[in-house]
N, C-alpha and C positions, 0 to 999 in steps of 0.2 A: 651355171644353170641359166637357161634362157627364160626370161619373164617378158610378157607383154601385158600392158595396161591400157585399156581403151578409156577415153574420155570425150566429152562433147555432146553426149546425147541429151535429150530433153523433150519438152512439149513445144510443138510449133504448129501454127495454122496451115491449112492447105495452101500451097504457093509459096511457102516460106523456104528458107535455107537453114542448114546446119553444116558444121565442119567437124567431123570425127577425127580424133587423133589416136595413134596407138604408139606408146613409147616402148621401145624395145631395149632390154638390157641383157648382158651376158654375151658370150661369143656366138655369133651367127655365121662364122666363117664357113663358106661353102653353101650359103643359102641360094636357093634357086628361084623361089617365088614367094611373094607376099600377097595376101588377099584379104578381102573383106567378105564376110558372109553374114547372113541374117536368118533369123528364125522367128516366125510369127506363131501365136498360139495355135496348137493343132496341126501345124505344118512341119515338114522336115526342113533342116537347114539347107539354105541354098547359097550358091555363090552369087555375089553381087558384082565384084570386080577384082582383077588380080593385075600384078606387075611383075615382070620377070627381072632377074639380075641384069639382063641386057636392056631393060627398059621398055620392053613390049608391054602393052596394056590390052585388056580385054574386058568387056562388060556384058552383063546379062542384058537381053533384049529389052527387058522392063525398065532399065535405068539408063540406056544409051541416050546421050544427048542431055542428060540432067545431072549425072554423077560424074565426078572426075577423081580418079586415084592418083596419088603422087607419093613420093618419099623424099626425105631429107637425110642424106647420108651423114652429114655432120652431127645432126641432132638424133640420129637413129630413130627417127619417127616416120610412121606411115600415116597418111592423111586420106579422108575420103570427104570431098566436097559435095554436098547434096543440095541441089537447087530444084525449084518447082516441085516441092515435096506434095505427095498425094497421101490420102489416108491408107491406101494399100501398102505404103512403104513402112507402116507401123510394124516394128519388130524389135528383137534384141539383136544388135550388131556386134559381131565378133571379128577381131583380126587374127590372122594366122600367118606363120612363116614355115616354109618347108626347107629343111636342110638336107643336103644329100648325105646319105648313109646315117642320118640321125632321126629323121622323121618329121612330123608336124608338131608345131607348138601353138597353143591357143591362149587368147586372153580370157577374161572373165565375162566380158560382154558389157554393152551399154545400151540402155533403153532408148529407143526413139519412138515418140508418139505424134502422130500427125492427126490433129482434130481441131475443129472449130468450137 
């Protein structure tokens, strides 16, 4: 059974930084994409960034130049480094993995609040 557990969220002032982690357990053989999504109150869940099995990354326009997605294959962990945070980045952040022929798996989410 694949399980994803996010951590690293919290309260930060505008302009500050946070690093989110997503620990992945279970077999993810055949995975094609890992990503970070977020959902603010009243909004739909949106893609923040993803990384493919081949190492290609992509970002939402709203976070380009501020966020960096990476993964550690040894630790089976996905990261999202978030710099220059803005109040509009406030949301619950979720990590996800897409596995070929098995579908998408999600974590439970971690709250990020950017406020002074």
